[in-house]
C-alpha positions as a Python dict, from the first residue, in 0.01 Angstrom:
ca = {
    (1, 'M'): (0, 0, 0),
    (2, 'R'): (219, -70, -290),
    (3, 'T'): (156, 295, -422),
    (4, 'K'): (255, 430, -88),
    (5, 'L'): (588, 232, -98),
    (6, 'K'): (670, 359, -429),
    (7, 'N'): (602, 725, -341),
    (8, 'I'): (828, 685, -24),
    (9, 'D'): (1113, 538, -240),
    (10, 'F'): (1077, 803, -501),
    (11, 'S'): (1082, 1086, -268),
    (12, 'K'): (1382, 932, -82),
    (13, 'I'): (1574, 887, -401),
    (14, 'V'): (1485, 1250, -506),
    (15, 'S'): (1597, 1383, -154),
    (16, 'I'): (1926, 1158, -168),
    (17, 'T'): (2002, 1300, -533),
    (18, 'A'): (1933, 1674, -416),
    (19, 'N'): (2180, 1619, -131),
    (20, 'I'): (2435, 1476, -350),
    (21, 'A'): (2391, 1762, -601),
    (22, 'V'): (2441, 2013, -308),
    (23, 'I'): (2765, 1847, -188),
    (24, 'A'): (2888, 1819, -554),
    (25, 'G'): (2806, 2190, -568),
    (26, 'I'): (3006, 2279, -262),
    (27, 'V'): (3292, 2067, -381),
    (28, 'F'): (3282, 2240, -725),
    (29, 'L'): (3276, 2576, -545),
    (30, 'G'): (3573, 2489, -349),
    (31, 'F'): (3774, 2412, -663),
    (32, 'E'): (3674, 2742, -819),
    (33, 'V'): (3776, 2924, -517),
    (34, 'Q'): (4117, 2763, -514),
    (35, 'Q'): (4154, 2837, -874),
    (36, 'N'): (4061, 3205, -819),
    (37, 'N'): (4301, 3229, -518),
    (38, 'K'): (4578, 3087, -758),
    (39, 'L'): (4493, 3345, -1022),
    (40, 'L'): (4490, 3637, -775),
    (41, 'E'): (4838, 3532, -651),
    (42, 'A'): (4976, 3521, -999),
    (43, 'Q'): (4818, 3864, -1065),
    (44, 'A'): (4998, 4001, -736),
    (45, 'R'): (5324, 3854, -863),
    (46, 'H'): (5301, 4005, -1208),
    (47, 'N'): (5191, 4340, -1073),
    (48, 'L'): (5508, 4337, -830),
    (49, 'I'): (5736, 4249, -1134),
    (50, 'S'): (5561, 4523, -1334),
    (51, 'Q'): (5618, 4784, -1061),
    (52, 'R'): (5980, 4692, -1030),
    (53, 'T'): (6022, 4712, -1403),
    (54, 'I'): (5870, 5056, -1418),
    (55, 'T'): (6118, 5168, -1138),
    (56, 'N'): (6413, 5010, -1297),
    (57, 'N'): (6347, 5194, -1622),
    (58, 'A'): (6282, 5513, -1453),
    (59, 'V'): (6627, 5482, -1266),
    (60, 'R'): (6803, 5420, -1606),
    (61, 'D'): (6703, 5753, -1754),
    (62, 'P'): (7001, 5938, -1874),
    (63, 'N'): (6866, 6271, -1734),
    (64, 'L'): (6820, 6108, -1387),
    (65, 'L'): (7182, 5969, -1397),
    (66, 'A'): (7335, 6301, -1504),
    (67, 'A'): (7127, 6476, -1216),
    (68, 'M'): (7236, 6216, -962),
    (69, 'E'): (7602, 6267, -1068),
    (70, 'K'): (7567, 6622, -1008),
    (71, 'L'): (7414, 6543, -648),
    (72, 'N'): (7695, 6322, -558),
    (73, 'E'): (7945, 6581, -648),
    (74, 'G'): (7774, 6823, -450),
    (75, 'E'): (7653, 7036, -724),
    (76, 'E'): (7323, 7233, -752),
    (77, 'L'): (7052, 7098, -959),
    (78, 'D'): (6858, 7315, -1191),
    (79, 'Y'): (6472, 7291, -1205),
    (80, 'S'): (6443, 7015, -1467),
    (81, 'E'): (6701, 6796, -1285),
    (82, 'E'): (6527, 6867, -957),
    (83, 'T'): (6198, 6778, -1099),
    (84, 'T'): (6332, 6453, -1267),
    (85, 'V'): (6488, 6341, -935),
    (86, 'S'): (6175, 6417, -734),
    (87, 'M'): (5947, 6242, -995),
    (88, 'V'): (6156, 5928, -978),
    (89, 'V'): (6188, 5939, -621),
    (90, 'S'): (5815, 5995, -573),
    (91, 'L'): (5753, 5671, -822),
    (92, 'M'): (5984, 5477, -580),
    (93, 'I'): (5802, 5578, -280),
    (94, 'E'): (5470, 5486, -431),
    (95, 'N'): (5581, 5156, -542),
    (96, 'W'): (5722, 5064, -182),
    (97, 'E'): (5412, 5162, -49),
    (98, 'W'): (5206, 4952, -290),
    (99, 'Q'): (5426, 4653, -225),
    (100, 'Y'): (5407, 4696, 140),
    (101, 'G'): (5026, 4732, 117),
    (102, 'E'): (5014, 4417, -65),
    (103, 'Y'): (5243, 4247, 210),
    (104, 'Q'): (4992, 4379, 479),
    (105, 'A'): (4702, 4230, 292),
    (106, 'G'): (4879, 3901, 279),
    (107, 'L'): (4914, 3898, -110),
    (108, 'L'): (5307, 3913, -82),
    (109, 'D'): (5556, 3733, 164),
    (110, 'L'): (5814, 3929, 347),
    (111, 'E'): (6089, 3751, 138),
    (112, 'Q'): (5942, 3903, -174),
    (113, 'L'): (6007, 4255, -53),
    (114, 'P'): (6342, 4387, -151),
    (115, 'V'): (6386, 4554, 198),
    (116, 'E'): (6758, 4559, 205),
    (117, 'N'): (6758, 4718, -145),
    (118, 'W'): (6522, 4989, -21),
    (119, 'A'): (6738, 5071, 268),
    (120, 'F'): (7041, 5104, 31),
    (121, 'L'): (6856, 5320, -205),
    (122, 'Y'): (6705, 5530, 86),
    (123, 'H'): (7028, 5590, 263),
    (124, 'D'): (7299, 5561, 0),
    (125, 'R'): (7177, 5644, -342),
    (126, 'F'): (6871, 5880, -382),
    (127, 'P'): (6782, 6188, -195),
    (128, 'I'): (6448, 5996, -72),
    (129, 'A'): (6425, 6143, 277),
    (130, 'E'): (6414, 6497, 132),
    (131, 'V'): (6144, 6409, -130),
    (132, 'W'): (5959, 6204, 142),
    (133, 'E'): (5940, 6517, 369),
    (134, 'R'): (5811, 6751, 120),
}
């Protein structure tokens, strides 16, 4: 009788210990997922800043600035200037698409998107509509 009692107690202890281990594993997994989500958010913010830096550096290019000045004065651009403008505008459009895609995926908030700046550049600064339609 005593042996049976010990077996029952031992099996209950093993079962309880296994259940505690499963619960601890689930809690640990929850912490890992939370940490991974924070890392992904940080990576999305870093990518956003990197993309904006690339665009800002491209816009500061002296060749682009000279071409934009000619456009603003109504002068025709040569092939090199036209290519420079088209490439920078294409870069801007691609970055906007990427940022908007990140927003749609839930990785960026609407407040993180410089929509007013996009509208200003689209309507007032660059020939974006012309490049977009090509």
